[in-house]
N, C-alpha and C positions, 0 to 999 in steps of 0.2 A: 827669530829675533824676539826677545822679551817684549811684552806689551804692558801698558799700564792703563788704568781707568779709575775714575773717582765716583762712579755711579753705575748702577745696574738698573735698566729700565725694562719692566715687563709690560708688554702691550697686547691686551686681549688674549692672554694665555688661556688655552683650554686643553684639557687632556682627557681622552676617552679610552677606557679599556673595555673592549667589547661593547656591552650595553650599559656599562657604568661610566657616568660622567664624573670623573674625579675632581676636575677643576673647570670652572666656567667663566670665561671672560675676565680673568684677573688682570688688573692694571695697578701698577705701583712703581715708584722710583725709590731704590735703596741707595743711600748716600754713604760716602766715606766718613768714618768717625762716628757712625751711628750704629747702635745695637738695636735691631728690630726683633721684637718678640712676636711670633705668629702663634695665636692660640685658636682653639676650637675643639669640638668633640671628636672622638675617634671617627675616621671616615670622612672628615670634612675637607680633605685635600692637602693637608699640611706637608706630609711626606712627599706627595706627588710634586708639590711646589718646589721643595728642596731638590728633588731629582732633576727637575727641569733647570733650575738655577745652576746646578752642578754640571749640566750638559751630559748627564748619563742617561737621560730620556729626552725624547723629541716631542715638542708640543703638537697636538692634533691641529690646532689653529693658534694664530698669534705668533709673536716673535719676542726675542730678547736682544737688548743692546747693552754691550759692556763698554761704557764710554762711547767712543766713536767706532767701536768694533761690533760687527754682526756675527752670525753663526758661521760664516766662511772662515773665521779665524779660530775655529773650534779648538784645535790642538794647542795653540798659543794661549787661549783663554783658560783651558783646563789646567795648564801648568801654573796658573795663578790662583787656583781654587783649592782650598782645604775643606774636606768634607768628613764629618763624623756622622755616620749613618747608624741605623739599628744594628747592622752587621759590622763587626769590628774591621773587616777588610784587612786581616793580617794572616800571615802564614803560620799555622799552628805548630809545625815541626821546627821552625826557626826560632832561635832565641830572640829576646827583645832587641839585643844589640844587632843581630843579623837582620832582623826586620827593618830596623832604622837605617842600617847601612844600605840595604837594598833600595829602600825608598829614596834615600839621599842620592844614590846613583841615578835612579830614574828621574829625579828632579834636577840632576846636574849640579848638586851641591859640592863645591870644591873642597870643603873641610868637613867630611862626615863625622869625624871624631869630635870636632867642636860642636856639631849639631847634637850629637848624643849627650855631650856634657851639658848643653843647654836644656835638653829634655830632663835630665836628672835634676838640675837646678830648679826648673820650673814645676816639675810634676813629681819628683821623688822617684823611688823605685830603683835606686842604684844598686841595692843589694841583690836584685833579682834580674839584672841585665842579661846574665848568661844562662838563664833557665828557659826551656822551650815555652813558647806562648801558650801551648795547650795545657800547661800546668798552672796557669795563672787563674786567680779568682776573677769574678766578673768585674770587680772594681779595678783590679790590676790591668785587665784587658782594656777597660775603658780609658785608663790613664795612657796606656800605650797607643790606643787609637787616637786620642787627642794629640799626643805628641807627634804621631805620624802626620796628622793634618796640619800641624804647625811648622813642620820641618822647613818648608821653603818660604816662610814669612808670607803667607798667601794674601792676596789683595781682597779676595772674597772668602770669608770663613762661614761655613754652613754647619749647624749643629742640631742634630735630631736627638732629643732627650739625652743631652750630654752628662747629666748628673746620675744616670742609671748606674747603680752599683757602687757609687762613690761614698766613702765615709765623710764625716764632717771635715776632716783635714783636706780631703780631696776636693770637696765642694768649695772650701775656702781658697784653695789653690786655683781652682777653675775661675772663681769670681775675680781673683787678682789678675789672672791671665787675660780675661776678657776686658778688664779695665785697661791693661797694657796694650792690647790689640786695638782697642778703640782709640787710645791716645796715639798709637802709631799711624792711625788713619785707615785701618782696615774697614771693610764693609762686612758687618756681622749680622747673620740671620739665625735666630734661635727659635727652635720649637721645643717646648717643654710644658708638661703639666704641673711643674713645680712653680706655682705662681709667686711664692715668696722669693725664690731665686730670681725669677724673671724680673720682678719689680725692683730687685736690688741692683740689676745691671742694665736693664733696657731703657732706651730713651723714647721709644715709640712701641705701640702695640697694635697689631692688626688682628682682626677676628674673621675667621673663615667659618661659614655655615653652608653645608651641602655644596662645597666647591666654589662658593661665591664670597667675595669680600664684602663684609658689612661695613658701611660707612657711618 
């Protein structure tokens, strides 16, 4: 059964990889209709935080609450999450159209062709829909990865360096999309080194240093 939530609460989140403490006691509440920019130097724990929020990694300590739902509702929560990570998470030998159809089926989207039309309208790339993803440029792959993350109108949208490879038009489209997603009431968490882009879209900024949130 689909679930909904209007906030994500991180409570004492810590993540350790062997001897490396990537995240240490992170506490914050992410709210609907707010774009949160998470900044910090390389190795400060930003990508680890996104992986935890996406439920693709498990915290060493601490917990997450998605509205009234906890980790036991993992599968239902993940169905409401859109994640653009460093890796495109696309099938290189499938065309863009085939990739989108596949993910639409996984999300249970009733009108995949309508979802593909929305992708073209929002992100462009209609002329390349039937080319294998492995022939795409980095920017084209990034647009497709963003489109995949948006397919199911996610409640929680997580973006790790989403402007990578995008030209000026692509960045402008992404800025417009994020404004639309915020107006829709999505919870958006953005990691980027592009401070100008972040300042143009974010309502709040968090700073991580050595895995800890600076207040």
